[in-house]
C-alpha positions, -999 to 999 in steps of 0.1 A, spaced: 699 433 208 690 470 199 714 494 182 735 513 207 759 543 205 774 562 233 784 598 226 809 620 243 827 651 232 863 664 230 876 697 216 844 704 196 843 669 181 817 642 188 830 607 195 804 580 188 813 547 204 794 521 183 779 489 196 786 454 183 765 455 152 753 477 123 726 456 107 695 467 88 677 496 105 708 501 128 724 519 98 695 543 96 697 551 133 735 556 130 730 579 100 704 600 119 727 602 150 757 613 129 737 640 111 722 652 143 756 656 159 768 674 128 738 697 127 743 705 164 776 720 154 801 691 158 818 694 124 842 666 134 830 631 141 850 601 153 834 567 151 849 543 177 845 509 161 863 487 186 831 467 193 817 467 158 820 431 147 788 427 125 778 449 97 756 442 67 754 459 33 725 481 44 744 493 75 775 499 55 756 518 29 740 541 55 775 547 70 788 557 35 758 579 29 761 597 62 799 602 56 792 616 22 765 640 34 787 653 62 819 657 41 800 675 13 788 700 39 823 707 52 825 682 81 849 654 87 843 618 97 871 596 111 870 559 121 891 547 151 899 514 168 884 492 141 873 457 152 892 431 130 860 419 113 849 455 104 884 463 92 883 432 69 849 443 55 862 478 47 892 462 30 871 438 9 848 466 -2 877 489 -8 862 515 15 896 520 31 901 544 2 871 565 14 874 565 52 903 579 72 912 553 97 931 558 130 945 533 156 929 553 185 907 581 194 935 605 202 951 603 168 917 607 151 910 638 171 945 652 164 938 648 126 910 674 125 926 702 104 915 722 73 940 703 52 926 670 64 891 682 55 902 690 20 919 656 16 887 639 28 866 658 3 890 649 -25 889 612 -14 851 612 -15 850 629 -49 875 603 -63 856 574 -48 823 587 -63 839 597 -96 869 574 -102 872 584 -139 877 621 -133 
């Protein structure tokens, strides 16, 4: 089954509804889609992960890389409606410290503020440089 993402927009943010897997090259495609949305002017991205049940290390790495690239450039990335398996993966890998996670799309959209952006950049810096 090919990688799939449905995109819609709300209040200047792009909402990317992910398919059921993020395996191998899927991660590269997601990263390209996220960067494309950001470069098109959507500084806030919400990833709706309700269907995302399968994710490998490559897919996860690409997600982290896209998140880091966007946050470093002043954008924000939120995760919403996590599938149980994906949530467990984020907990096991301790990436819950990096990503801002919300129970639904509405709460993720409401969180886009300048203060939240600063907090997200601080979390990224701490994640990448834990000894500082």
